Backbone as JSON Lines, residues from 0, in Angstrom:
{"i":0,"aa":"M","n":[0.76,-0.94,0.11],"ca":[0.16,-0.13,0.39],"c":[0.79,1.1,0.03]}
{"i":1,"aa":"I","n":[0.62,2.19,-0.85],"ca":[1.29,3.37,-0.89],"c":[0.15,4.62,-0.45]}
{"i":2,"aa":"R","n":[0.75,5.46,0.26],"ca":[-0.1,6.48,0.9],"c":[0.6,7.94,0.51]}
{"i":3,"aa":"L","n":[-0.48,8.59,-0.46],"ca":[-0.21,9.8,-1.25],"c":[-1.15,11.16,-0.31]}
{"i":4,"aa":"R","n":[-0.19,12.1,-0.5],"ca":[-0.86,13.16,0.2],"c":[-0.79,14.46,-0.76]}
{"i":5,"aa":"F","n":[-2.41,15.2,-1.3],"ca":[-2.13,15.74,-2.4],"c":[-2.62,17.35,-1.67]}
{"i":6,"aa":"D","n":[-1.95,18.84,-1.96],"ca":[-2.53,19.43,-1.96],"c":[-3.39,20.03,-2.77]}
{"i":7,"aa":"I","n":[-4.37,21.06,-2.01],"ca":[-5.75,21.34,-3.02],"c":[-5.55,21.69,-4.44]}
{"i":8,"aa":"W","n":[-4.61,22.15,-4.78],"ca":[-4.07,22.59,-6.23],"c":[-3.62,21.33,-6.64]}
{"i":9,"aa":"E","n":[-3.56,20.18,-6.29],"ca":[-3.24,18.89,-7.03],"c":[-4.84,18.22,-7.05]}
{"i":10,"aa":"F","n":[-5.78,18.79,-6.45],"ca":[-6.94,17.86,-6.89],"c":[-7.31,17.31,-7.94]}
{"i":11,"aa":"G","n":[-7.69,16.34,-8.54],"ca":[-7.93,16.12,-9.84],"c":[-7.24,14.55,-9.97]}
{"i":12,"aa":"N","n":[-7.56,14.55,-11.23],"ca":[-7.38,12.98,-12.0],"c":[-5.43,12.87,-12.43]}
{"i":13,"aa":"H","n":[-4.96,12.06,-11.78],"ca":[-3.26,11.91,-11.97],"c":[-3.01,10.29,-12.47]}
{"i":14,"aa":"K","n":[-2.16,10.45,-13.1],"ca":[-1.7,9.25,-13.83],"c":[-0.38,8.59,-12.69]}
{"i":15,"aa":"F","n":[-0.32,7.49,-12.2],"ca":[0.55,6.62,-11.37],"c":[1.43,5.68,-12.5]}
{"i":16,"aa":"K","n":[2.63,5.3,-11.92],"ca":[3.22,4.39,-12.5],"c":[3.99,3.59,-11.56]}
{"i":17,"aa":"I","n":[4.41,2.69,-11.36],"ca":[5.67,2.0,-10.11],"c":[6.62,1.07,-11.2]}
{"i":18,"aa":"E","n":[7.56,1.14,-10.86],"ca":[8.96,0.67,-11.95],"c":[9.69,0.26,-10.93]}
{"i":19,"aa":"T","n":[10.07,-0.78,-11.0],"ca":[11.41,-1.54,-10.59],"c":[12.8,-2.01,-10.89]}
{"i":20,"aa":"H","n":[13.94,-1.05,-10.99],"ca":[14.88,-1.03,-11.55],"c":[15.68,-1.65,-10.56]}
{"i":21,"aa":"D","n":[16.72,-2.54,-11.07],"ca":[17.87,-3.35,-10.61],"c":[19.12,-2.31,-10.52]}
{"i":22,"aa":"L","n":[20.19,-2.56,-9.68],"ca":[21.23,-1.36,-9.84],"c":[21.88,-1.14,-10.84]}
{"i":23,"aa":"S","n":[21.98,-1.76,-12.11],"ca":[22.17,-1.68,-13.54],"c":[21.25,-0.68,-14.41]}
{"i":24,"aa":"G","n":[20.25,-0.41,-12.97],"ca":[19.17,0.36,-14.23],"c":[18.13,-0.18,-14.67]}
{"i":25,"aa":"E","n":[18.28,-1.71,-14.88],"ca":[17.3,-2.87,-16.18],"c":[16.41,-2.58,-14.95]}
{"i":26,"aa":"I","n":[15.28,-2.6,-15.95],"ca":[13.68,-2.96,-15.15],"c":[13.06,-4.07,-14.93]}
{"i":27,"aa":"T","n":[13.15,-4.8,-13.69],"ca":[13.28,-5.87,-13.61],"c":[11.43,-6.71,-13.31]}
{"i":28,"aa":"M","n":[10.67,-6.0,-13.36],"ca":[9.12,-6.58,-13.72],"c":[8.31,-5.4,-14.73]}
{"i":29,"aa":"D","n":[7.15,-5.97,-15.22],"ca":[6.46,-5.22,-15.79],"c":[5.78,-3.89,-14.56]}
{"i":30,"aa":"A","n":[5.86,-2.73,-15.47],"ca":[5.15,-1.38,-14.34],"c":[3.85,-1.81,-13.8]}
{"i":31,"aa":"I","n":[3.49,-1.3,-12.83],"ca":[2.05,-1.36,-12.22],"c":[1.68,0.25,-12.53]}
{"i":32,"aa":"S","n":[0.92,0.35,-13.22],"ca":[0.33,1.88,-13.59],"c":[-1.5,2.3,-13.97]}
{"i":33,"aa":"G","n":[-2.22,3.24,-13.56],"ca":[-3.02,3.55,-13.52],"c":[-3.5,4.95,-13.43]}
{"i":34,"aa":"N","n":[-4.54,5.21,-13.1],"ca":[-4.95,6.57,-12.42],"c":[-5.58,6.67,-11.19]}
{"i":35,"aa":"V","n":[-5.27,7.63,-10.4],"ca":[-5.69,7.71,-8.92],"c":[-6.78,9.19,-9.06]}
{"i":36,"aa":"E","n":[-7.93,9.16,-8.43],"ca":[-8.77,10.54,-8.5],"c":[-8.83,11.32,-7.05]}
{"i":37,"aa":"V","n":[-8.06,12.52,-7.14],"ca":[-7.99,12.99,-5.66],"c":[-9.42,13.99,-5.23]}
{"i":38,"aa":"R","n":[-9.5,13.94,-4.48],"ca":[-10.99,14.78,-3.96],"c":[-10.75,15.18,-2.49]}
{"i":39,"aa":"G","n":[-11.3,16.63,-2.35],"ca":[-10.93,17.14,-0.98],"c":[-12.47,17.18,-0.54]}
{"i":40,"aa":"V","n":[-12.48,17.18,0.72],"ca":[-14.02,17.5,1.18],"c":[-13.64,19.12,2.06]}
{"i":41,"aa":"G","n":[-13.35,20.44,1.92],"ca":[-13.04,21.54,2.2],"c":[-11.97,21.23,2.86]}
{"i":42,"aa":"N","n":[-10.98,20.55,2.94],"ca":[-9.49,20.83,3.06],"c":[-8.39,21.64,2.58]}
{"i":43,"aa":"A","n":[-7.61,21.54,2.86],"ca":[-6.4,21.9,2.36],"c":[-5.42,20.98,1.52]}
{"i":44,"aa":"S","n":[-6.16,19.5,2.04],"ca":[-5.28,18.74,1.05],"c":[-5.94,17.35,1.38]}
{"i":45,"aa":"A","n":[-5.64,16.29,0.44],"ca":[-6.29,15.13,0.73],"c":[-5.46,13.86,0.39]}
{"i":46,"aa":"V","n":[-5.66,12.79,0.84],"ca":[-5.16,11.62,1.08],"c":[-5.34,10.5,0.49]}
{"i":47,"aa":"S","n":[-4.86,10.07,-0.51],"ca":[-5.41,8.92,-1.42],"c":[-4.39,7.62,-1.75]}
{"i":48,"aa":"H","n":[-4.85,6.68,-1.43],"ca":[-3.92,5.04,-1.16],"c":[-4.41,4.04,-2.46]}
{"i":49,"aa":"L","n":[-2.83,4.06,-2.55],"ca":[-2.79,2.84,-3.74],"c":[-2.74,1.32,-3.21]}
{"i":50,"aa":"V","n":[-3.65,0.6,-3.32],"ca":[-3.57,-0.83,-2.94],"c":[-3.1,-1.4,-3.97]}
{"i":51,"aa":"F","n":[-2.45,-2.65,-3.55],"ca":[-2.56,-3.68,-5.11],"c":[-1.57,-4.95,-4.78]}
{"i":52,"aa":"S","n":[-1.63,-5.72,-5.12],"ca":[-0.96,-6.81,-4.78],"c":[-0.13,-7.36,-6.08]}
{"i":53,"aa":"V","n":[1.21,-8.12,-5.9],"ca":[1.93,-8.41,-7.12],"c":[2.32,-10.5,-6.57]}
{"i":54,"aa":"S","n":[1.61,-11.16,-7.86],"ca":[1.6,-12.53,-7.58],"c":[3.11,-12.6,-8.27]}
{"i":55,"aa":"N","n":[3.61,-14.21,-8.08],"ca":[4.5,-14.84,-8.59],"c":[5.89,-13.71,-8.94]}
{"i":56,"aa":"L","n":[6.25,-13.18,-7.94],"ca":[7.13,-12.07,-8.51],"c":[8.51,-13.17,-8.0]}
{"i":57,"aa":"R","n":[9.47,-13.0,-8.59],"ca":[10.94,-13.68,-8.95],"c":[11.8,-12.86,-9.08]}
{"i":58,"aa":"F","n":[13.07,-13.0,-8.26],"ca":[14.17,-11.95,-8.46],"c":[15.29,-13.28,-8.7]}
{"i":59,"aa":"N","n":[15.98,-13.52,-9.69],"ca":[17.11,-14.13,-10.31],"c":[18.46,-14.12,-9.22]}
{"i":60,"aa":"N","n":[18.73,-13.24,-8.61],"ca":[20.1,-13.03,-8.34],"c":[19.43,-12.11,-7.23]}
{"i":61,"aa":"P","n":[20.81,-12.34,-6.23],"ca":[20.63,-11.36,-5.06],"c":[21.13,-9.77,-5.02]}
{"i":62,"aa":"G","n":[20.34,-9.07,-4.69],"ca":[21.16,-7.44,-4.93],"c":[19.97,-6.53,-4.3]}
{"i":63,"aa":"L","n":[19.95,-5.71,-5.1],"ca":[19.06,-4.43,-4.54],"c":[17.83,-4.21,-5.95]}
{"i":64,"aa":"V","n":[16.61,-4.14,-5.63],"ca":[15.62,-3.37,-6.42],"c":[15.24,-1.92,-5.87]}
{"i":65,"aa":"N","n":[15.2,-1.32,-6.62],"ca":[14.22,0.06,-6.25],"c":[12.88,-0.26,-7.25]}
{"i":66,"aa":"F","n":[11.98,0.24,-5.66],"ca":[10.28,0.46,-6.37],"c":[10.56,1.91,-6.44]}
{"i":67,"aa":"V","n":[10.24,2.25,-7.74],"ca":[10.16,3.85,-8.08],"c":[8.99,4.23,-8.69]}
{"i":68,"aa":"L","n":[8.42,5.33,-7.75],"ca":[7.41,5.72,-8.03],"c":[6.69,7.11,-8.93]}
{"i":69,"aa":"F","n":[6.13,6.71,-9.66],"ca":[6.11,8.5,-10.55],"c":[4.32,8.74,-10.66]}
{"i":70,"aa":"I","n":[4.28,9.92,-10.58],"ca":[2.98,10.54,-10.52],"c":[3.08,11.51,-11.96]}
{"i":71,"aa":"D","n":[2.28,11.58,-12.65],"ca":[2.47,12.47,-13.69],"c":[3.5,12.46,-14.48]}
{"i":72,"aa":"D","n":[4.13,10.76,-14.62],"ca":[5.44,11.16,-15.56],"c":[6.69,11.49,-14.52]}
{"i":73,"aa":"K","n":[6.52,12.31,-13.82],"ca":[7.69,12.83,-12.53],"c":[8.0,11.66,-12.09]}
{"i":74,"aa":"E","n":[9.49,11.4,-11.52],"ca":[9.33,10.62,-10.59],"c":[9.48,11.03,-9.2]}
{"i":75,"aa":"I","n":[8.49,10.83,-8.39],"ca":[8.42,11.23,-6.78],"c":[9.37,10.52,-5.63]}
{"i":76,"aa":"N","n":[9.0,9.28,-5.82],"ca":[9.98,8.44,-4.78],"c":[10.65,7.24,-4.83]}
{"i":77,"aa":"S","n":[11.66,6.66,-3.98],"ca":[11.72,4.99,-4.37],"c":[12.15,4.52,-2.89]}
{"i":78,"aa":"I","n":[11.85,3.46,-3.23],"ca":[11.99,2.63,-1.67],"c":[13.12,1.53,-2.08]}
{"i":79,"aa":"P","n":[14.13,0.95,-1.48],"ca":[15.04,-0.39,-1.96],"c":[14.4,-1.26,-1.38]}
{"i":80,"aa":"L","n":[14.23,-2.49,-1.88],"ca":[14.15,-4.01,-1.35],"c":[15.36,-4.68,-1.95]}
{"i":81,"aa":"Y","n":[15.94,-5.13,-0.43],"ca":[17.16,-5.82,-0.51],"c":[16.89,-7.55,-0.61]}
{"i":82,"aa":"I","n":[17.57,-8.11,-1.81],"ca":[17.26,-9.18,-1.91],"c":[18.5,-10.18,-1.43]}
{"i":83,"aa":"R","n":[18.49,-11.28,-0.61],"ca":[19.2,-12.06,-0.29],"c":[18.99,-13.26,-0.79]}
{"i":84,"aa":"K","n":[20.42,-14.36,-0.5],"ca":[20.26,-15.47,-1.02],"c":[19.72,-16.44,-0.01]}
{"i":85,"aa":"S","n":[18.86,-17.39,-0.19],"ca":[18.32,-18.24,1.0],"c":[19.53,-19.27,1.17]}
């Protein structure tokens, strides 16, 4: 789950995309993409949640994979996932 906060001037429809990149910059799985509608009710900001599940995710080698979030084609943030050999 991803929790996003939008200011009042950002209310409306936004495209999102989540990509995964390994240390060499290669994309490691198909991107997750869609739209999020942001609405506020008399507030200066609003929160939207992106909830999804990923099935059958496999990584061939240990290392680092970054999950990168794009909103309206702009990179917003990333978070690392460390893959260790079992």
